GUVO-730376 format. One line per 4 residues: number of its first residue (from 1); their letters; for each residue x, z, y of N, C-alpha, C. Coordinates in Angstrom, 1 decimal, decimal comma, padded with zeros to 4 digits. Each point is the difference from the previous one (the first is absolute). Layout:
NUM> a> X/Z/Y/X/Z/Y/X/Z/Y  ...
end
This chain:
1> mahl> 000,8/000,0/-001,2/-000,8/000,0/001,2/000,9/000,0/001,3  -000,4/-000,9/000,9/000,8/-000,1/001,2/-000,2/001,2/000,9  001,0/000,4/000,8/-000,1/001,2/000,9/000,5/-000,5/001,3  -000,6/000,7/001,0/000,6/000,0/001,4/000,8/001,3/000,2
5> lgya> 001,3/-000,3/000,3/000,9/001,1/000,2/000,4/000,0/001,5  000,0/001,2/000,6/000,3/000,1/001,5/001,4/000,5/000,2  000,6/-000,5/001,1/001,2/000,6/000,5/000,0/000,2/001,5  000,3/001,2/000,4/000,0/000,5/001,4/001,4/000,5/000,3
9> rvst> 000,3/-000,1/001,3/001,3/000,6/000,4/-000,1/000,6/001,5  000,6/001,1/000,2/000,2/000,5/001,4/001,5/000,3/000,1  000,5/000,1/001,2/001,4/000,1/000,2/000,5/001,5/000,0  -001,0/000,9/000,4/000,4/001,4/000,0/-001,2/000,8/-000,5
13> taqd> 000,3/001,3/-000,3/-001,1/000,9/-000,5/-001,0/000,4/001,1  000,5/-000,3/001,3/-000,9/000,3/001,1/-001,1/-001,0/000,2  000,2/-001,2/-000,6/-001,1/-001,0/000,1/-001,0/000,2/-001,1  -001,2/-000,4/000,4/-001,1/000,2/-000,9/-000,3/-001,3/-000,8
17> vslq> 000,0/000,2/-001,3/-000,2/-001,2/-000,9/-001,6/-000,1/-000,3  -000,8/000,8/000,6/-001,4/000,0/-000,4/-000,7/-001,3/000,3  000,3/-000,7/001,1/-000,5/-001,3/000,3/000,2/-001,0/-001,1  001,3/000,0/-000,4/000,3/-001,0/-001,0/-000,6/000,4/-001,4
21> rdal> 000,0/001,3/-000,3/-000,7/000,4/-001,3/-001,4/-000,4/000,0  -000,7/000,4/001,1/-001,5/-000,3/000,1/-000,3/-001,5/-000,1  000,8/-000,8/000,6/-000,2/-001,4/000,0/000,3/-000,6/-001,4  001,0/000,5/-000,7/000,4/-000,5/-001,3/-001,1/000,5/-001,0
25> aaag> -000,5/001,2/000,1/-001,1/000,5/-000,9/-001,2/-000,8/000,2  -000,4/-000,3/001,3/-001,2/-000,8/000,2/000,1/-001,4/-000,5  001,3/-000,5/-000,1/000,1/-001,3/-000,6/-000,1/000,0/-001,5  000,0/001,2/-000,6/-000,2/000,1/-001,5/001,2/000,3/-000,8
29> cari> 001,1/000,5/000,7/001,2/000,2/-000,7/-000,2/001,2/-001,0  000,4/-000,2/-001,2/-000,1/001,0/-001,1/001,0/001,1/000,2  001,1/-000,3/000,6/001,1/001,0/000,2/000,8/-000,5/001,2  000,6/001,0/000,7/000,8/-000,3/001,2/001,3/000,7/000,0
33> wvdv> 001,1/-000,8/000,3/001,3/000,5/000,1/000,4/000,2/001,4  000,6/001,1/000,4/000,3/000,2/001,4/001,5/000,3/000,2  000,7/-000,7/000,8/001,4/000,3/000,4/000,0/000,6/001,4  000,9/001,0/000,1/000,4/000,5/001,3/001,4/-000,4/000,3
37> asgs> 000,1/-001,1/000,6/001,4/-000,6/000,2/000,0/-001,1/001,1  001,1/-000,2/000,6/000,1/-001,0/001,0/-000,2/-001,4/-000,7  -000,6/-000,9/000,7/-000,2/-001,3/-000,6/001,2/-000,8/-000,3  001,2/000,4/000,6/001,2/-000,7/-000,2/000,8/000,5/-001,3
41> rddr> -000,5/001,1/-000,6/000,7/000,6/-001,1/-000,3/-000,8/-001,3  000,9/-000,1/-000,9/-000,2/-000,8/-001,2/-000,2/000,8/-001,2  000,0/001,4/000,2/-000,1/000,9/-001,2/-001,4/000,7/000,1  -001,0/-000,7/000,2/-001,4/000,5/000,0/-000,5/000,2/-001,4
45> tela> 000,0/001,2/-000,5/-000,4/000,2/-001,4/-001,4/-000,3/-000,4  -000,9/000,2/001,0/-001,4/-000,3/-000,3/-000,3/-001,4/000,0  000,7/-000,8/000,8/-000,1/-001,5/000,0/000,5/-000,5/-001,4  001,1/000,5/-000,5/000,5/-000,4/-001,2/-001,0/000,4/-001,1
49> gvla> -000,7/001,1/000,1/-000,9/000,5/-001,0/-001,2/-001,0/-000,1  -000,6/-000,3/001,1/-001,2/-000,9/000,0/000,4/-001,3/-000,5  001,1/-000,6/000,4/000,4/-001,3/-000,5/000,2/000,1/-001,5  000,5/001,0/-000,5/000,2/000,1/-001,4/-001,3/000,2/-000,8
53> allp> -001,0/000,6/000,7/-001,3/000,3/-000,7/-000,9/-001,3/000,0  000,3/-001,0/000,8/-000,9/-001,2/000,1/000,2/-000,8/-001,2  -001,2/-000,4/-000,6/000,0/-000,9/-001,1/-000,7/-001,3/000,4  000,2/-001,1/-000,8/-000,6/-001,3/000,3/-001,5/000,2/000,2
57> gdtl> -000,6/-000,6/001,0/-001,4/000,2/000,3/-000,3/001,1/001,0  001,0/001,0/000,1/-000,2/001,0/001,0/000,2/-000,6/001,5  -000,4/000,8/000,9/000,3/-000,4/001,4/000,6/001,2/000,8  001,1/-000,3/000,7/000,6/001,0/000,9/-000,7/-000,1/001,4
61> vvwr> -000,4/001,2/000,5/-000,8/000,0/001,3/000,8/000,9/001,0  000,2/-000,5/001,1/000,6/000,8/001,1/-000,9/-000,1/001,2  000,1/001,0/000,9/-000,8/000,1/001,2/000,5/-001,1/001,0  001,3/-000,2/000,1/000,6/-000,9/001,0/001,3/-000,5/-000,6
65> ldrl> 000,4/-001,3/000,3/001,1/-000,6/-000,6/001,3/000,8/000,3  000,1/000,6/001,2/001,3/000,8/000,3/000,1/001,3/-000,8  -001,0/000,4/-000,7/000,0/001,2/-000,9/000,8/-000,4/-001,2  000,0/-001,3/-000,4/000,7/-000,4/-001,2/001,4/-000,4/000,2
69> grsl> 000,2/-001,0/000,8/001,3/-000,7/000,1/000,9/000,7/001,1  001,3/000,2/-000,3/000,9/000,6/000,9/000,6/-001,1/000,9  -000,2/-001,2/-000,4/000,4/-001,2/000,9/-000,9/-001,1/-000,5  000,0/-001,1/000,8/-000,7/-001,2/-000,5/000,6/-000,5/-001,3
73> rhli> 001,3/000,0/-000,1/000,6/-000,4/-001,3/-000,5/000,8/-001,2  000,0/001,3/000,2/-000,4/000,9/-001,0/-001,5/-000,3/-000,4  -000,9/-000,1/001,0/-001,4/-000,3/-000,2/-000,2/-001,2/-000,8  000,7/-001,1/000,4/-000,1/-001,2/-000,7/000,4/000,1/-001,5
77> dvvv> 001,1/000,7/-000,2/000,5/000,2/-001,4/-001,0/000,7/-000,8  -000,6/001,1/000,5/-000,9/000,8/-000,8/-001,2/-000,9/-000,3  -000,6/-000,7/001,0/-001,2/-000,8/-000,2/000,2/-001,1/-001,0  001,1/-000,7/000,1/000,3/-001,0/-000,9/000,2/000,5/-001,4
81> dlea> 000,7/001,2/-000,2/000,2/000,6/-001,2/-001,4/000,4/-000,7  -000,9/000,5/000,9/-001,4/000,3/-000,5/-000,6/-001,2/-000,6  000,1/-001,1/000,7/-000,6/-001,3/-000,6/000,5/-000,3/-001,3  001,3/000,1/-000,1/000,7/-000,4/-001,3/-000,5/000,9/-001,1
85> rgvg> -000,4/001,2/000,3/-000,5/001,0/-001,0/-001,4/-000,1/-000,3  -000,7/-000,9/000,7/-001,5/-000,1/-000,1/-000,7/001,1/000,6  000,5/000,6/001,1/-000,6/001,1/000,7/-000,4/-000,4/001,4  -001,2/000,4/000,4/-000,6/-000,4/001,2/000,6/001,0/001,2
89> frsl> -000,3/-000,5/001,2/000,4/000,8/001,1/-001,0/000,0/001,1  -000,3/001,2/000,6/-001,0/000,0/001,1/000,6/000,8/001,1  -000,1/-000,4/001,2/000,2/000,8/001,3/-001,2/000,1/000,8  -000,5/001,2/000,1/-001,4/000,2/000,6/000,0/-000,4/001,5
93> tesi> 001,0/000,4/000,7/000,0/-000,3/001,5/000,0/-001,5/000,3  000,9/-000,7/-000,7/000,2/-001,4/000,2/-001,0/-000,9/-000,8  -000,8/000,7/-000,8/-001,0/-000,8/-000,8/000,6/-001,0/-000,9  001,1/000,4/-000,6/000,7/-000,9/-001,0/-000,4/000,5/-001,4
97> dttt> -000,5/-000,9/-000,8/-000,4/000,2/-001,3/000,3/-001,1/-000,9  001,1/000,1/-000,8/000,5/-001,1/-000,8/-000,8/-000,2/-001,2  -001,0/000,8/-000,3/-000,9/-000,2/-001,2/-001,1/-001,1/000,3  -000,1/-000,4/001,2/-000,9/-001,1/000,4/000,8/-001,3/000,2
101> pggr> -000,7/-001,1/-000,1/000,7/-001,4/000,2/000,7/000,0/001,3  -000,5/000,5/001,1/000,7/-000,1/001,3/001,2/000,9/-000,1  -000,2/001,1/-000,6/001,1/001,0/-000,1/001,1/-000,5/-000,9  -000,3/-000,7/-001,1/001,1/-000,7/-000,8/000,9/-000,9/000,8
105> ltfh> -000,7/-000,6/001,0/000,8/-001,0/000,9/001,0/000,9/000,7  -000,3/001,3/000,3/000,9/000,9/000,8/001,2/000,2/-000,9  -000,2/000,1/-001,3/001,2/000,2/-000,9/001,0/-001,1/000,1  -000,6/-001,3/000,0/000,8/-001,2/000,1/000,7/000,0/001,4
109> lfga> -000,6/000,5/001,0/000,6/000,0/001,4/001,1/001,0/000,0  -000,2/001,2/-000,7/001,1/000,9/-000,1/001,2/-000,6/-000,7  -000,3/-000,7/-001,1/001,2/-000,6/-000,7/000,7/-001,1/000,8  -000,8/-000,7/000,8/000,6/-001,0/000,9/000,8/000,6/001,1
113> laef> -000,5/001,1/000,5/000,8/000,8/001,0/001,3/000,5/-000,6  000,0/000,5/-001,3/001,2/000,4/-000,6/001,0/-001,1/-000,1  -000,4/-001,1/-000,5/000,9/-001,2/-000,1/000,5/-000,5/001,3  -000,8/000,1/001,0/000,3/-000,4/001,3/001,2/000,9/000,5
117> erql> -000,2/001,3/-000,1/001,0/000,9/000,4/001,4/-000,2/-000,8  -000,1/-000,2/-001,3/001,2/-000,3/-000,7/000,7/-001,2/000,4  -000,7/-001,0/000,4/000,6/-001,2/000,5/000,6/000,2/001,4  -000,6/000,8/000,8/000,6/000,4/001,3/001,3/000,7/-000,1
121> irdr> 000,0/000,9/-001,1/001,2/000,8/-000,2/001,1/-000,9/-000,5  -000,3/-000,9/-000,8/001,1/-001,0/-000,5/000,4/-000,8/001,2  -000,9/-000,5/000,8/000,4/-000,8/001,1/000,9/000,7/001,0  -000,4/001,3/000,3/000,8/000,8/000,9/001,3/000,3/-000,6
125> tvag> 000,1/000,3/-001,3/001,3/000,2/-000,6/001,0/-001,2/000,1  -000,6/-001,2/-000,3/000,8/-001,2/000,2/000,4/-000,2/001,3  -000,8/000,2/001,0/000,4/-000,1/001,4/001,0/000,9/000,5  -000,1/001,3/-000,5/001,0/001,0/000,3/001,4/-000,3/-000,6
129> leaa> 000,0/-000,6/-001,2/001,2/-000,4/-000,7/000,7/-001,1/000,8  -000,8/-000,9/000,4/000,6/-001,2/000,8/000,5/000,4/001,2  -000,7/001,0/000,7/000,5/000,5/001,3/001,3/000,8/-000,2  000,1/000,7/-001,1/001,2/000,8/-000,2/001,2/-000,9/-000,3
133> rarg> -000,3/-001,0/-000,8/001,1/-001,0/-000,3/000,4/-000,7/001,4  -000,9/-000,3/000,8/000,3/-000,7/001,3/000,9/000,9/000,9  -000,3/001,3/-000,1/000,8/000,9/000,9/001,4/000,3/-000,6  000,0/000,0/-001,4/001,3/000,3/-000,7/000,1/001,5/000,0
137> rvgg> 001,0/000,5/-000,7/000,2/001,5/-000,2/001,0/000,4/001,1  -000,4/001,1/000,7/000,9/000,4/001,0/000,5/001,4/-000,4  001,3/000,1/-000,5/000,7/001,2/-000,3/-000,9/001,0/-000,9  000,6/001,2/-000,2/-000,7/001,0/-000,7/000,1/-000,3/-001,5
141> rptr> -000,5/001,0/-000,7/000,0/-000,1/-001,5/-001,1/-001,0/-000,5  000,3/-001,0/-000,8/-000,9/-001,0/-000,5/-001,1/000,7/-000,8  -001,2/-000,5/000,2/-001,1/000,5/-000,7/-000,3/-000,7/-001,3  -000,7/000,6/-000,9/-000,4/-000,7/-001,3/-001,2/-000,9/000,3
145> mppg> -000,8/000,3/001,0/-001,1/-000,8/000,4/000,2/-000,5/001,4  -000,4/-001,3/000,3/000,1/-000,5/001,4/-000,8/000,9/000,9  000,3/000,0/001,3/-000,8/000,8/001,0/-001,5/-000,3/-000,1  -000,3/-001,3/-000,1/-001,5/-000,4/000,0/-000,8/000,7/-001,1
149> riee> 000,7/000,1/-001,1/-000,7/000,7/-001,2/-000,1/001,4/000,2  001,0/000,6/000,6/000,0/001,5/000,2/-001,2/000,3/000,9  -000,1/-000,7/001,1/-001,1/000,2/000,9/-001,3/-000,2/-000,6  -000,1/-001,0/-000,8/-001,3/-000,2/-000,7/-000,4/001,1/-001,0
153> arrm> 001,1/000,5/-000,7/-000,2/001,1/-000,9/-000,5/001,3/000,8  000,6/000,2/001,2/-000,5/001,2/000,7/-001,3/-000,1/000,5  -000,4/-001,3/000,4/-001,4/-000,2/000,4/-001,0/000,2/-001,1  000,3/-000,5/-001,2/-000,9/000,2/-001,2/-000,1/001,4/-000,4
157> raeg> 001,2/000,7/000,1/-000,1/001,4/-000,4/-000,8/000,8/001,0  000,0/-000,3/001,3/-000,8/000,7/001,0/-001,5/-000,2/-000,3  -000,3/-001,2/-000,5/-001,4/-000,4/-000,4/-000,5/000,7/-001,2  000,9/000,8/-000,7/-000,4/000,7/-001,3/000,3/-000,8/-001,3
161> rtit> 000,7/-001,0/000,1/000,4/-000,8/-001,2/000,9/000,9/-000,9  000,0/-000,2/-001,2/000,8/000,7/-000,9/001,4/-000,7/000,0  001,1/000,8/-000,5/001,3/-000,6/-000,1/000,0/-001,2/-001,0  -000,8/000,2/-001,1/-000,1/-001,1/-001,0/-000,6/-001,3/000,6
165> eias> -001,1/000,2/000,8/-000,6/-001,2/000,7/001,0/-000,6/000,9  000,7/000,8/000,8/000,9/-000,6/001,0/001,1/-000,7/-000,7  000,6/000,5/-001,1/001,0/-000,6/-000,7/-000,4/-001,3/-000,6  -001,3/000,0/-000,5/-000,5/-001,2/-000,6/-000,1/-001,2/001,0
169> vlgv> -000,6/000,4/001,2/-000,2/-001,0/001,1/001,3/-000,5/000,5  001,0/000,8/000,1/001,3/-000,4/000,6/001,0/-000,5/-001,0  -000,4/000,1/-001,3/000,9/-000,5/-001,1/001,3/000,7/-000,1  000,0/001,4/000,1/001,1/000,8/-000,2/-000,3/001,2/-000,9
173> grat> 001,0/000,8/-000,4/-000,3/001,1/-000,9/-000,5/001,2/000,8  -000,7/001,0/-000,5/-000,5/001,2/000,6/001,1/000,7/000,6  001,2/000,2/-000,7/001,1/000,8/000,5/000,5/-000,6/001,4  000,0/-001,3/000,1/000,4/-000,6/001,2/-001,0/000,4/001,2
177> iyrh> -001,3/000,0/-000,3/-001,0/000,4/001,0/000,2/001,4/000,4  000,2/000,9/-001,0/000,2/001,4/000,3/001,3/000,3/000,8  001,0/-000,8/-000,3/001,3/000,2/000,7/-000,2/-000,3/001,5  -000,7/-001,2/000,3/-000,1/-000,4/001,3/-001,0/000,7/000,9
181> ldde> -001,0/000,5/-000,7/-001,1/000,8/000,7/000,3/001,5/000,1  001,1/000,4/-000,8/000,3/001,4/000,0/-001,2/000,8/-000,4  -000,7/-000,4/-001,0/-001,3/000,6/-000,4/000,3/001,5/-000,4  -001,0/000,9/000,4/000,2/001,4/-000,2/000,2/000,4/-001,5
185> hatt> -000,5/-001,0/-001,0/000,1/000,4/-001,4/001,2/-000,7/-000,6  000,9/-000,7/000,8/001,1/-000,7/-000,5/001,1/001,1/-000,4  000,8/-000,3/-001,0/001,0/000,9/-000,5/001,3/-000,7/000,3  000,9/000,5/000,8/001,3/-000,6/000,4/000,8/-000,3/-001,3
189> gstr> 000,5/-001,2/000,0/000,9/-000,5/-001,0/-000,6/-000,2/-001,3  -001,4/000,0/-000,2/-000,6/-000,1/-001,3/-001,1/-001,1/000,1  -000,4/-000,5/-001,1/-001,1/-001,0/-000,1/-001,2/000,7/-000,3  -001,1/-000,3/000,7/-001,3/000,6/-000,2/-000,6/-000,5/-001,3
193> tvge> -000,6/000,9/-000,8/-000,6/-000,3/-001,2/-001,4/000,6/-000,1  -000,3/000,9/001,0/-001,3/000,7/000,1/-001,1/-001,0/000,3  -001,1/000,1/-000,6/-001,2/-000,9/000,2/-000,5/000,4/001,4  -000,8/-001,0/000,5/-000,6/000,2/001,3/-001,6/-000,1/-000,1
197> rts> -000,5/000,4/001,1/-001,5/-000,2/000,2/-000,3/-001,4/-000,1  -001,2/-000,4/-000,5/-000,5/-001,3/000,1/-001,1/000,0/001,0  -000,2/-001,0/000,8/-001,0/000,0/001,0/-001,3/-000,6/-000,6
end
């Protein structure tokens, strides 16, 4: 039997989640997961819980899109992943419902946006590399990645992309990304083997 599962989020304990809970309950959600965390954080345990609980035919319901995604990239990734799993998605405030014919078109638009962004990243990376080559290297210790790629890696990390995703897009190893971004989880002089969050 298909279920509607709700997800709500507030940034601090001082904020009241009642509005979201009431709206999700009125929409027919059988169960509601609530995170108290900044939208930029990637360690939201309740979000991970509801995503794991969803089965084909179920629908994830949120009060508003910004309650789910920590960035446009993350939102797109989550929605596209739901489609691949046969799970519906509803956002009450924006009146998005992918269980309807019009809503299914929204899924395709999300997918198109994801591919569009990937192409933009590739184009910017190529342009950055060409600009770096045109300038030449000016003193200092040579880097393992050209300046254009380092800047692109920083931008993607700021948007919430995982190290694995960044490495895949830029065509380098994860250790290289860690070294250049000086990631807080990097270990000096060692290669990372610890698994990461998936978006």
